[in-house]
N, C-alpha and C positions, 0 to 999 in steps of 0.2 A: 506495499501499498506506500504510495509516493506522501510526504513529508511536506507540510506547503507549511510556509515559513511568516508567522504575524504579519501582518497590514505595515505594522509600523518600522517591522526590518524593513522588508521590502522598499519601503518611501525612504529610509536612509540610503540603502543601497542606490538608489536613483537616483537622488541627491548627491553620492559622493561621484558618483560617474559624473553626472552633468559637471560637475565642476572640476572634475578631473580634465575633461574636454573643456572645458575653459580655458584653464591655465595650455594645454596643450594650443590646442589656436590664436590665443596671446601671445605663446610664446612662436609662434609661425608667424602672425601677424604683428608682432609689435617693430614699431622699426627701426633700421640701421641705422640714424644717428650717432650710436653711442660708439659705432664702428671708428676702428682709424680710420682713417685718409691713406689712403695704405695701395698701390698697385703695382704692377708689375710690367716691366718690359725685354725686351732681347727674344736672349737664346729662348726654348725651352727646353734645352739641358738635352735633344731630346735622341743624340748618340755618342759614343763615348768621341774623346778626341784622340785621333788619332794621326792628326797633321802634326807640326810642328813649326815655328817661324826660321829657323835655320834653312829648312830644305824646300818649306813646300810652296814660297812668298812667290809670284807672282813677277821676278827679275830674270833679267836678262845674262849675269854672269856669269863669268868661269866656273863648269863645271869637274877641273883639272887637277885637283885636288881628291875628288870624288872617285872611288871604288871602281871598277865593273858592276860590282852586285848589287851599289845604292842605287837601288831603284824604289822608283811612289810604286804606288800600290795599281795604279793604271798601267805601265811597265814604261812609263816616261823619267828620264834620267831627270836627278835634281838640280836644279842653280840654285847658287854659293850668291852672295852678296855680304859689302860689308860687316860686319861684326858691330854695329854701331847702335846707337840709343834708336828703339821706335814705337811707334801708337798704330794700332791695329785696330778699329770697331767696325761692324757690322753696317750695311748701308742697305741691304735686300737679303727677306728671310722669307722660309717657303712656309714658316706657321711661322706667326705672329709680328710683329713692329718693334724695327731698330731702334726708333728715337722716341723718343718720353714723348706722353700723350697730354703731359702740361707742367708749366712751370715748378719746382717743389724742390726736394733736396733728395740725392741718392742714398738713402740712408743703409743700405745692405744692397752689398753683392755675394751672388753665388759665381763660382767659376771654374771650371774643369778642367779637369789635367793635372803636370805638375810635371816638374823639368828633366831632363834625362843628360845625365852625369855619362860623362865619358870613359871607356872600361878602361883607359888606363891614364891617369890623368889627373891633375886638380880635382878640389870639388866643382861645381858648377853655380855660375851667380845665381841666386834668386831672388834677389832682393828685385820688387814691382812698384808699379803706381799704376792707380786709375785715374780718371781723366773725362772735364767733361768739356767737348766738341759741340762746334757748330756748324752746318755744311756750306762753306764759300760754294755762289752764283757761280763759277766756273769748275765749280767739280771739286773736294776737297773738304776741309773742316780748316777752324782754326782750335785753340789753346785755347779754352777757356783758365779752368783750374786742376789743378793737380793736386792728389791725395799724397796723406802723408805715406810711408814706405809697407809696404805690407812681404811677406816669405812664400814663394811656388812650394810647397813639397814637389819631394826631389822622386824621380820611380825607384820604386825598387824597394824602398826604404817606408819602414811602416806602414806597409801595404799602398802606400802608394801609386797609382795606374792610370788612364788614363780618364779610367770613369769615377775617379775621386775629385768630392767636388768639394772646395772651402766658400765658406766666406769668411766677408773680408767687412770690415763696415769705417767708413770713409768718413772722414768732422770736416760737415758743411762743406760737402759735392756741390754744392748750385747746379742746379738744371733748369735751359728755360724750355719753353715749349717746342719742339723740333729737334733739338741737342742728343746729341749721339756722349754715352760712358764708354772711354776705348778702357783700353789694358794696355798700359808702358813699364815697357820693357830696356835694359839699361846694357842689351848686347855680348857683355861680360864674351869680347874677343880673345882667345888665348893662339895664337899663331902656331900649326900645325892639329889643336886640338880643340878646339872652339871657333874656325877658322871664320865662321859666319856667324859666332855668338853660340849662344847654347841655345841647342834645340830643347824650347819649351813647347811640350805637348800640351796644346790649349787651342787647338783648329779643330774641329769635325768636316768631314764631308758629307755637304750635304747638298744633291744640285737645284736649284733655282733660288739657290745664296750667294752672296755678293760678302764678303771685306775685304773694305782699300787701308792699304796698307802704309805708312812714310818709313824711312829709314836714312837716321844721319844724324855724324855724331854733337852733341849737343844742341839739334834743330829741331827736339820736341817736345820743350817748354812749353809751360808760360806762357801765354802769349804768339808763339808760334801758327805759321800757315805753312799749314799741310798744301799745299797749292793741288792739284791730279794737272798744270799742264809743265812741274817741278817734275823728271824721269832723268835717271842714266841707269844703264844697266845694270849698276852695280846698291844703287839708294835711292833719294826719294819717295815717287810716288807711284805706286801700284793695283791696281783691282785685281781681286782673285776671289773671281768665279765657280762656285760651283761651292765655296767653302763656306763655314762656318764658323764666326768667334764662342765661344764654349761658354759665354756669359748672360747671366743673365742682373737685371736691378733691380731694386725693390724702390718705388720710388715714392716720399710721403710731401703731403699738403696739407696747407692750415692750421689745422692743435697739432702735427705729428710733425711738422717740418719745420729747423728754426730758423730766428730771424731773422737772420745772416741768408737766406734763404726766403724771405717771404710769407713765410707762418708766424704763426705765435706759442711757440710749446718754451714753458719753462715764465710764460711772460702772466705775470699774474693780472686777472680781471680790471677794466678799469675800475678806480674807484669813484660810489655814486657821490651827485656833486650835494648833498649834505648825511651829511651822519644821526641817527638817534638812536643816541641808546636805549637797555631794559633802564627803564626807571619808576618810583611809587611818587607819587603827587599827592599832593591838600589839594583839597578842592572849599573854596570861603563860603563865604556866610551868601554872598552873591551869584552861589553857582558858579564858577569861574579856577578852571587851574589853569596853571604854569606852565610847561611841558619845555624842559631842555631842549634843541636841537643846536646842528655846529654848521655853519656853511662852507664848502670848501670851495666855495667857486665865485673869479669876479666880474664883472664887479658888483654884484650882488646875488644873493636866490628871491626868486620873487614865484609866489606861488598861491598852494591851498593848501592849510594844514585841516586832515577832520577824523573824529573819534570817530568812532562806528562799530559794532561787534566785530569778534572774530572771522565770524563769514562776509561783513560787509554790507549784513542785506540790511541792519537798521543807525542810521544815521546821527550822535546826536552831539554834535557840535561840528563846527567850521568855523575858520576864521582866514583870511587872506592875508599875505603878511611878505614883505620887501626887507629882509635883514644883510648888515654888512658882508663881506667877507673875512676868512679865519678867526671867526667867533661865534662863544655860544652863547645863546640869545634864547629866553625863554617867551615861549609865544603864550597869551593868555584868549585860552577857550573857552565859551563860553557854553554849557554844557545842559541840556533837559532835565528840566524837574523828576521826571519820568525818571533817566540818569539818577539824581540825586535820591531819592528814595529807597533807589535796588542801593546803593551806595549804604546809607543807612542801617537796609533790612541784614546787611550780608555784611558788611562792616566792610565793607570794600568787596570793590570789582574790577576785572581782568578786560582792555578793551583794547584796541587797534584805532596805536597814529602814525595816517597814512597823511607825508607828504609831498604833495605833486608840483613841481617844473616845468610845466610843457609834459610832455608824454612817458615822465620820467619820473617815478614813481619808489619812494622811499617808505619800506612799510615797520614797527617795532610795535610788541607788545606793552602798555601802557597799565601800570595795576595805580586803580583811583580810588581815597580813603578819604575821608571827611576826616579834618585836623582839628 
């Protein structure tokens, strides 16, 4: 024989189910205003970094120092260049956008890859920088800012490989809408060992992607023009088709970006034009109470002060005011006889004082008593 729950129990269960559904629905429909203003752009990091900066950039330089077996995966012999400072940035991606969708701050950069050490030679130079670049009208880009130095892991050490993703947090790396975030390295030339600089394995083979590069000793710092018209067989500008810099940037705007980058992170909210502190004030025999307020703005604070219930549904009294700046003044407000009776009966009542200067309002709880 089935057992039936009491009607009251059934009603409670139904109420709990409805309440749970409402909470879940509220979480789903809640506005995203509280979320961080963060977006990502750049490479989706969808393939491992199998190409490097020393042998896989599109320069015409001599390959006389290359062993016959040193060939790229497509069978084409590597070409070499000067092992000097280099900047690399994506200009077209098979998936995603290579440039910043808005102005703000590149707060985090994820870079895939590692530095290849020579089998018999000194440790490779692994110091890198991150840069913000603005595109030039004739092609290429201008260097705006460079980050503090970072270190790239060495391939084979601590499990590092072309699939290793390192995360860097540059300080105040500001970007404008349409800017690129670039990878900058210092070459690391060592004759016969790192002839074209240290091979930094940070590039991936990707059809329909293109990265630009610019190589020149002391030629990729802040303010440098990396013009597409500046080309030589061994340095300058090169467009590298079907290659992708494995770099992804996180862009912060508004409250998540620092003031240096046009944001408000760490900036305290502006002070209200008037300050009203919690206070207890006495009502005199004429039904007048004097409330203390402080004016912060020049040449004066001019508006209306109102005493009301906490919900503001009923007004007990109001007055116009015009106060000098940087002084605490007492505003006399005549309150209703109804409130006076209420104060006498309860030996004190809490009310809300609201001072309004145009569209700006400041409210504070005020306790009123008969003194």
